[in-house]
TIBANU-913867 format. One record per residue (C-alpha): x, y, z. Coordinates in Angstrom, 2 decimals. Layout:
@x X | y Y | z Z
...
***
This chain:
@x 125.45 | y 38.40 | z 58.65
@x 128.16 | y 37.44 | z 56.19
@x 130.00 | y 34.12 | z 56.09
@x 132.82 | y 33.39 | z 53.63
@x 133.91 | y 29.88 | z 52.61
@x 137.56 | y 29.86 | z 51.53
@x 139.49 | y 27.26 | z 49.53
@x 143.04 | y 27.23 | z 48.20
@x 143.13 | y 27.74 | z 44.47
@x 139.74 | y 28.02 | z 42.85
@x 136.17 | y 28.09 | z 43.98
@x 135.28 | y 24.40 | z 43.56
@x 135.94 | y 23.32 | z 47.12
@x 134.67 | y 26.55 | z 48.60
@x 131.46 | y 26.15 | z 46.59
@x 130.92 | y 22.75 | z 48.23
@x 131.54 | y 24.27 | z 51.65
@x 129.22 | y 27.19 | z 50.83
@x 126.34 | y 24.91 | z 49.87
@x 126.80 | y 22.73 | z 52.95
@x 127.10 | y 25.78 | z 55.21
@x 123.81 | y 27.06 | z 53.79
@x 122.21 | y 23.68 | z 54.51
@x 123.57 | y 23.70 | z 58.07
@x 122.37 | y 27.27 | z 58.64
@x 118.91 | y 26.34 | z 57.37
@x 118.78 | y 23.45 | z 59.87
@x 119.77 | y 25.88 | z 62.62
@x 117.20 | y 28.46 | z 61.52
@x 119.89 | y 31.11 | z 60.98
@x 119.86 | y 33.47 | z 58.01
@x 123.19 | y 34.51 | z 56.53
@x 124.79 | y 35.50 | z 53.26
@x 127.34 | y 32.79 | z 52.43
@x 129.98 | y 33.56 | z 49.79
@x 132.58 | y 31.25 | z 48.22
@x 136.06 | y 32.55 | z 47.41
@x 139.66 | y 31.50 | z 46.94
@x 142.44 | y 32.22 | z 49.41
@x 144.02 | y 34.88 | z 47.19
@x 140.92 | y 37.09 | z 47.43
@x 140.21 | y 36.53 | z 51.13
@x 141.17 | y 40.08 | z 52.14
@x 138.70 | y 41.67 | z 49.74
@x 135.84 | y 39.23 | z 50.11
@x 136.01 | y 38.68 | z 53.86
@x 136.64 | y 42.28 | z 54.91
@x 133.15 | y 42.60 | z 56.45
@x 132.54 | y 38.92 | z 57.24
@x 131.61 | y 37.69 | z 60.68
@x 132.78 | y 34.12 | z 60.00
@x 135.33 | y 32.58 | z 57.65
@x 135.04 | y 28.84 | z 57.01
@x 138.19 | y 27.09 | z 55.82
@x 140.42 | y 24.04 | z 56.04
@x 143.27 | y 23.72 | z 58.59
@x 146.02 | y 24.33 | z 56.03
@x 144.62 | y 27.72 | z 54.97
@x 144.37 | y 29.35 | z 58.40
@x 147.81 | y 30.97 | z 58.14
@x 147.03 | y 32.37 | z 54.68
@x 143.94 | y 34.16 | z 56.02
@x 146.04 | y 36.08 | z 58.50
@x 144.72 | y 38.68 | z 60.90
@x 141.00 | y 39.33 | z 60.67
@x 138.11 | y 40.47 | z 62.81
@x 136.05 | y 37.49 | z 61.63
@x 135.89 | y 34.22 | z 63.52
@x 137.96 | y 31.71 | z 61.56
@x 136.25 | y 28.33 | z 61.75
@x 138.24 | y 25.28 | z 60.68
@x 136.17 | y 22.59 | z 59.00
@x 137.75 | y 19.15 | z 58.80
@x 135.12 | y 17.50 | z 56.59
@x 133.32 | y 19.76 | z 54.10
@x 130.58 | y 17.13 | z 53.67
@x 129.79 | y 16.67 | z 57.38
@x 126.71 | y 18.83 | z 58.00
@x 126.78 | y 17.99 | z 61.70
@x 130.34 | y 19.31 | z 62.08
@x 129.56 | y 22.44 | z 60.07
@x 126.35 | y 23.13 | z 62.01
@x 128.00 | y 22.61 | z 65.40
@x 130.93 | y 24.87 | z 64.58
@x 128.72 | y 27.58 | z 63.09
@x 126.47 | y 27.49 | z 66.14
@x 129.51 | y 27.92 | z 68.40
@x 130.91 | y 30.78 | z 66.29
@x 127.61 | y 32.60 | z 66.01
@x 126.69 | y 32.10 | z 69.66
***
């Protein structure tokens, strides 16, 4: 399973989201490959992703995709990330 964490300009914020998503997945006992990327490369990086994690303001930039786009309000809230990942992954 592939999950992509997207941020706006660089990979700083997406790296934070990536690490916290990995922590949340570990708590849930779910194995996944989590990648961090910027919004400009979302088409290439997320082409085969099952889930894209992002902030509310970047949803429109992602555009049409087969992945579940999961909006994370607080990149540091492991409970929010875990709950939303669990919902997306069923």
